[in-house]
VOGU-3710 file (C-alpha; in Angstrom, 3 decimals, decimal comma):
1> mkkrliavmm> 13,861/-31,140/-3,791  10,702/-29,621/-5,253  11,058/-26,236/-6,854  9,520/-23,101/-5,370  6,985/-22,344/-8,115  5,144/-19,988/-5,814  8,040/-17,524/-6,081  7,391/-17,092/-9,778  3,703/-17,520/-10,397  2,354/-15,808/-7,295
11> talfaagcvt> 4,011/-12,395/-7,391  0,907/-10,619/-8,683  -1,392/-12,337/-6,216  0,796/-11,351/-3,270  0,732/-7,764/-4,520  -3,047/-7,824/-4,260  -2,898/-8,457/-0,520  -3,738/-12,155/-0,495  -0,998/-13,477/1,767  -1,312/-12,623/5,413
21> gcgsgtgaat> -4,583/-10,780/5,554  -3,267/-8,530/8,318  -4,360/-4,938/8,308  -5,076/-3,018/11,468  -2,774/-0,274/12,687  0,705/-1,666/12,296  -0,920/-4,666/10,667  -1,562/-2,553/7,597  2,152/-1,861/7,389  2,747/-5,583/7,674
31> eaateattea> 0,516/-6,179/4,660  2,428/-3,626/2,635  5,732/-5,162/3,662  4,744/-8,755/2,937  2,990/-7,837/-0,305  6,012/-5,922/-1,537  8,618/-8,481/-0,565  7,268/-11,921/-1,322  9,094/-12,208/-4,642  12,406/-11,349/-2,984
41> asaevaleee> 11,764/-13,659/-0,007  10,553/-16,662/-1,963  13,822/-17,876/-3,519  14,259/-21,601/-3,952  14,601/-22,556/-0,288  14,093/-25,930/1,348  11,350/-25,483/3,910  11,554/-28,861/5,580  9,504/-27,753/8,582  7,402/-30,016/10,798
51> wmndptaymt> 4,217/-28,178/9,890  4,591/-29,348/6,287  3,464/-32,818/7,326  0,511/-31,543/9,339  -2,707/-31,237/7,280  -4,011/-28,511/9,589  -1,284/-26,198/8,281  -3,498/-25,678/5,229  -7,089/-24,607/4,674  -7,876/-27,941/3,010
61> gitasdyvdi> -7,152/-29,620/6,355  -9,699/-27,712/8,437  -13,340/-26,663/8,462  -13,216/-22,899/8,835  -16,631/-22,615/10,503  -15,320/-24,737/13,394  -13,041/-21,827/14,277  -15,036/-18,674/13,587  -18,543/-17,264/13,491  -18,673/-14,622/10,762
71> padysaltve> -21,037/-11,616/10,998  -24,318/-11,755/9,105  -23,687/-8,444/7,346  -20,348/-9,325/5,730  -21,868/-8,840/2,286  -23,369/-5,440/3,097  -20,438/-3,470/4,484  -19,730/0,257/4,360  -16,062/1,221/4,680  -14,191/4,512/4,461
81> veparevtde> -11,266/4,610/2,057  -9,601/7,560/0,388  -9,919/7,334/-3,406  -6,895/6,644/-5,555  -4,700/9,733/-5,819  -4,656/11,660/-9,056  -1,329/11,625/-10,886  0,189/15,079/-11,402  2,555/16,301/-14,102  5,082/16,965/-11,346
91> evdslidgql> 5,029/13,303/-10,298  5,562/12,186/-13,889  8,488/14,581/-14,264  9,949/13,461/-10,949  9,908/9,791/-11,895  11,464/10,535/-15,280  14,138/12,688/-13,641  14,862/9,819/-11,266  15,366/7,476/-14,203  17,709/9,957/-15,871
101> qtdrelrevt> 19,701/10,325/-12,637  19,971/6,544/-12,416  21,560/6,482/-15,862  24,027/9,310/-15,236  27,672/8,658/-16,033  30,977/9,863/-14,616  33,123/11,743/-17,097  36,521/13,341/-16,675  36,588/17,118/-16,450  39,178/18,429/-18,899
111> grtivregdv> 38,611/22,174/-18,743  40,086/22,724/-15,289  42,395/21,097/-12,764  41,296/22,638/-9,445  38,971/20,627/-7,207  35,609/22,162/-6,295  32,757/21,272/-3,966  30,558/18,681/-5,681  33,313/17,247/-7,878  33,947/13,528/-7,973
121> vnidyvgrin> 37,681/13,128/-7,605  39,565/9,951/-8,365  42,216/9,515/-5,691  44,878/7,235/-4,264  45,324/7,546/-0,515  47,353/6,006/2,273  46,392/6,422/5,917  48,783/6,123/8,851  48,458/6,173/12,623  51,692/6,829/14,492
131> geefdggsde> 53,500/6,394/11,188  52,086/2,923/10,549  49,567/2,084/7,844  46,316/0,689/9,223  43,711/-1,705/7,843  41,082/0,015/5,713  43,048/3,236/5,561  44,352/2,964/2,000  42,928/2,593/-1,495  43,669/3,304/-5,153
141> nydleigsgs> 41,524/4,811/-7,901  38,781/5,623/-5,413  35,985/7,900/-6,642  35,064/10,367/-3,900  32,322/12,951/-4,207  33,448/16,115/-2,453  30,796/17,145/0,043  29,219/13,718/0,388  30,447/13,228/3,950  31,750/9,777/3,067
151> fiagfeegli> 35,063/10,272/4,901  35,889/11,676/8,304  35,666/15,426/8,835  38,394/17,361/7,090  39,250/14,776/4,454  36,996/16,011/1,661  37,368/19,646/2,689  41,127/19,248/2,542  40,972/18,431/-1,169  39,064/21,544/-2,206
161> dqkvgdtvtl> 41,246/24,003/-4,191  43,907/21,323/-4,643  45,214/20,469/-8,121  45,088/17,324/-10,233  48,414/15,492/-9,952  49,236/16,914/-6,516  49,724/14,811/-3,417  48,209/16,354/-0,293  48,970/15,391/3,297  45,944/15,667/5,594
171> eltfpedygd> 46,398/15,586/9,364  43,046/14,579/10,804  41,422/13,124/13,900  38,864/10,342/13,954  35,639/11,409/15,708  35,074/10,323/19,281  31,981/8,338/18,259  33,723/6,547/15,359  32,371/3,043/14,773  35,760/1,389/15,275
181> stkagvdaef> 36,484/2,132/18,931  40,218/1,504/18,415  40,357/4,587/16,191  37,866/6,821/18,029  39,552/10,135/18,873  42,848/8,989/17,348  45,027/11,267/15,202  45,818/10,048/11,690  47,695/11,254/8,630  46,574/10,681/5,044
191> dvtinmiqey> 48,651/11,124/1,899  46,176/11,741/-0,940  47,042/11,888/-4,640  44,427/13,477/-6,901  44,355/11,525/-10,165  41,578/13,383/-11,948  38,417/15,412/-11,543  35,123/13,949/-12,720  31,517/15,058/-12,835  28,214/13,316/-13,330
201> vvpqltdeyv> 26,627/13,809/-16,724  22,874/13,208/-16,803  21,503/12,059/-20,168  18,963/14,163/-22,026  15,450/12,846/-22,494  15,417/12,086/-26,205  13,753/9,551/-28,468  17,077/7,722/-28,743  17,431/7,525/-24,962  13,876/6,219/-24,597
211> tnlgitdefg> 14,395/3,587/-27,310  17,575/2,348/-25,624  15,653/1,724/-22,384  14,007/-1,209/-24,152  10,625/-0,667/-22,505  7,632/-2,261/-24,221  3,944/-1,411/-24,063  1,119/-3,844/-23,337  1,262/-5,081/-26,925  5,004/-5,776/-26,842
221> nvisttddfr> 5,960/-2,749/-28,935  9,145/-0,906/-27,955  8,438/2,586/-26,629  10,543/4,878/-28,798  9,371/8,487/-28,308  9,476/10,849/-25,356  5,721/11,433/-25,592  5,003/7,720/-25,439  7,447/7,393/-22,545  5,617/10,089/-20,590
231> tyvrnylies> 2,344/8,279/-21,246  3,922/5,025/-20,088  5,172/6,642/-16,882  1,799/8,271/-16,200  -0,005/4,969/-16,700  2,488/3,268/-14,404  1,793/5,822/-11,676  -1,958/5,514/-12,190  -1,755/1,745/-11,829  0,429/2,125/-8,727
241> neseytqkle> -2,090/4,474/-7,122  -4,964/2,176/-8,030  -3,068/-0,790/-6,600  -2,460/1,131/-3,383  -6,159/1,985/-3,232  -7,104/-1,670/-3,780  -4,794/-2,786/-0,977  -6,306/-0,241/1,419  -9,841/-1,203/0,390  -9,202/-4,903/0,896
251> aairnaiyek> -7,543/-4,233/4,259  -10,542/-2,121/5,336  -12,965/-4,884/4,329  -10,959/-7,558/6,130  -10,666/-5,434/9,242  -14,369/-4,579/9,297  -15,351/-8,241/9,131  -12,605/-9,300/11,533  -13,807/-6,878/14,207  -17,295/-8,391/14,027
261> stfkkdppaa> -16,196/-12,018/13,879  -16,135/-14,306/16,895  -13,352/-16,872/17,082  -14,425/-19,977/18,939  -10,967/-21,466/19,405  -7,345/-20,798/18,624  -6,208/-21,395/15,043  -4,235/-24,592/14,335  -0,693/-24,412/15,678  0,727/-25,784/12,412
271> mvermndsmt> -0,987/-23,042/10,401  0,425/-20,390/12,730  3,908/-21,880/12,424  3,609/-21,871/8,655  2,554/-18,218/8,612  5,220/-17,256/11,149  7,967/-18,878/9,077  6,712/-17,184/5,910  6,471/-13,736/7,482  9,893/-14,062/9,101
281> qeltafamqn> 11,469/-14,866/5,729  9,569/-12,103/3,952  10,386/-9,407/6,502  14,031/-10,494/6,624  14,340/-10,203/2,844  12,457/-6,896/2,811  14,739/-5,399/5,466  17,907/-6,404/3,646  16,732/-5,569/0,132  15,250/-2,167/0,936
291> yqvdlltymq> 17,209/-0,936/3,954  20,310/-3,162/4,153  19,560/-4,005/7,784  18,849/-7,250/9,605  15,396/-8,333/10,780  15,835/-7,145/14,359  16,884/-3,656/13,280  13,980/-3,409/10,857  11,471/-4,541/13,497  12,875/-1,972/15,914
301> iaynsteety> 12,441/0,806/13,355  9,127/-0,214/11,799  7,285/-1,728/14,753  9,032/-0,357/17,858  10,025/-3,914/18,749  12,875/-4,746/21,088  15,432/-7,542/20,979  13,295/-9,348/23,545  9,927/-8,872/21,787  10,489/-8,796/18,014
311> qqdirdmave> 10,014/-12,527/17,451  6,812/-12,522/19,493  5,647/-9,432/17,605  6,012/-11,332/14,334  4,175/-14,313/15,787  1,332/-12,086/16,975  1,002/-10,705/13,441  1,065/-14,267/12,108  -1,756/-15,289/14,417  -3,865/-12,349/13,256
321> gvkknimlka> -3,089/-13,149/9,640  -4,131/-16,787/10,078  -7,380/-15,771/11,782  -8,251/-13,458/8,905  -7,470/-16,174/6,384  -9,748/-18,605/8,237  -12,419/-15,915/8,329  -12,206/-15,441/4,557  -12,314/-19,221/4,053  -15,497/-19,391/6,121
331> igdkeqlslt> -17,086/-16,762/3,882  -15,920/-18,603/0,790  -17,402/-21,850/2,060  -20,730/-20,217/2,886  -20,923/-18,525/-0,518  -19,601/-21,622/-2,298  -16,790/-19,577/-3,859  -13,973/-22,078/-3,495  -12,572/-23,631/-6,636  -13,532/-27,197/-7,367
341> ddefqaelek> -10,723/-29,717/-7,685  -11,090/-29,692/-11,462  -11,067/-25,869/-11,613  -7,974/-25,666/-9,462  -6,181/-28,349/-11,449  -6,797/-26,361/-14,617  -5,450/-23,182/-12,983  -2,388/-25,012/-11,666  -1,574/-26,510/-15,042  -1,946/-23,087/-16,653
351> aisntegyts> 0,432/-21,543/-14,122  2,996/-24,298/-14,619  2,861/-23,999/-18,417  3,369/-20,236/-18,180  6,334/-20,492/-15,808  9,824/-20,962/-17,191  11,643/-23,988/-15,835  8,536/-25,986/-14,910  7,063/-28,787/-16,970  4,686/-30,708/-14,716
361> esdvsnddiq> 3,075/-30,818/-11,296  5,868/-33,126/-10,150  8,193/-30,097/-10,234  6,121/-28,306/-7,598  6,164/-28,806/-3,836  2,983/-29,667/-1,976  3,373/-26,484/0,052  3,350/-24,404/-3,120  0,335/-26,236/-4,495  -1,594/-25,713/-1,264
371> syrelldkrk> -0,525/-22,074/-1,075  -1,586/-21,446/-4,654  -5,010/-22,896/-4,024  -5,482/-20,755/-0,937  -4,452/-17,632/-2,815  -6,871/-18,279/-5,660  -9,708/-18,948/-3,236  -8,953/-15,785/-1,265  -8,912/-13,772/-4,458  -12,414/-14,990/-5,306
381> vmeflksktt> -13,651/-14,125/-1,824  -12,141/-10,648/-1,933  -13,633/-9,956/-5,368  -17,020/-11,040/-4,039  -16,717/-8,834/-0,951  -15,552/-5,819/-2,956  -18,552/-6,190/-5,255  -20,870/-6,038/-2,229  -19,133/-3,263/-0,276  -20,133/0,394/-0,224
391> vvnpsqpeeg> -17,086/2,673/-0,150  -17,238/6,169/1,325  -14,694/8,939/0,822  -13,850/10,152/4,356  -12,367/13,421/3,079  -15,683/14,806/1,882  -17,967/16,840/4,183  -20,595/14,666/5,851  -23,504/16,166/3,939  -21,599/15,714/0,713
401> ytsytaapad> -20,554/12,092/1,128  -20,752/10,011/-1,990  -20,830/6,262/-1,758  -20,659/3,573/-4,326  -20,353/-0,159/-4,556  -16,814/-1,218/-5,327  -16,676/-2,886/-8,704  -14,731/-6,139/-8,888  -11,092/-5,395/-9,703  -9,829/-6,332/-13,146
411> aevnq> -7,799/-9,457/-12,483  -5,205/-8,534/-15,098  -4,598/-5,080/-13,620  -4,985/-5,543/-9,886  -4,071/-9,151/-9,387
//
């Protein structure tokens, strides 16, 4: 089985919005989702799909102009996009505080023995219904934060003002809407032993703490002072805001051209299947990684899909994404922006040599090779279009509008 090189070497390109090309209404959310999740979704998976053997699944197997007439003014667009947000001191502090909270540790409280709201108590407990222990009702050395609402009503409250070493009997009732219907509304009794009281200790922001994070700057030097760490965090936020701006700009350009394009026939079925499979995997991974829900639940929340429509909703987004990719390919062909075979071979060899675990092109699947070529070509087209596009800030009063031509993005920063 060929390895999935695309999972490693294409992360930055996906982040630049080069995958689906969707971006209109909920389509823009689709771009953000697919861009943010490709690395997670692209594990080494065997994609032995029928479309893999169909040349029309890839741009090299079609002539884009057979499918679409692009507008004459694609290289003289004006789009409205809010500028990249300025980074505030409060945002820097908030991100640093979040990092400190992530590194907090539980430590035993030794100065008192009475449980308070907000304490993290280590407990042993045994639950019984009608005098019989029930599955999931008992545990040992469980850390419970009082006030978190992790247990049924009355459990955490019943431990407040109790003493370390005591065993407390709590007579409680499961709520009527409890997830396990066999326990809903049922009375239960819990014997709870309080082993110790703990509290979270958040580390101080010191040079030692920063050094132990092991963060390096662009030159590979370990960041070792709080001032340098704040600069690092600020630069990270600036780059994030600029990346967000670039994604919105590219989506606006794609949408503007898409609205003026005329599609002469449906895109190849194999190309749609390929995109549909990719988006399904990406959205599934995104839903689990970020929200711990399945694909259906995520589609219901993010796109107002139903159990009956969510698969078709994904397919509709895939069709739009394919059309936009064909549109960009048509522009690339007209402007002669596509890489030559020799140029692409050089880029592929460079990517392989820079990717751990890969030694030659024989390690890479044909699908990955084709995908990589498409991504590089789309990047060139988008850089060309951004260099020709006038961007207007919609937040300024009409008489005070300022416009400028978007400079090509620095490939190292925005790609």
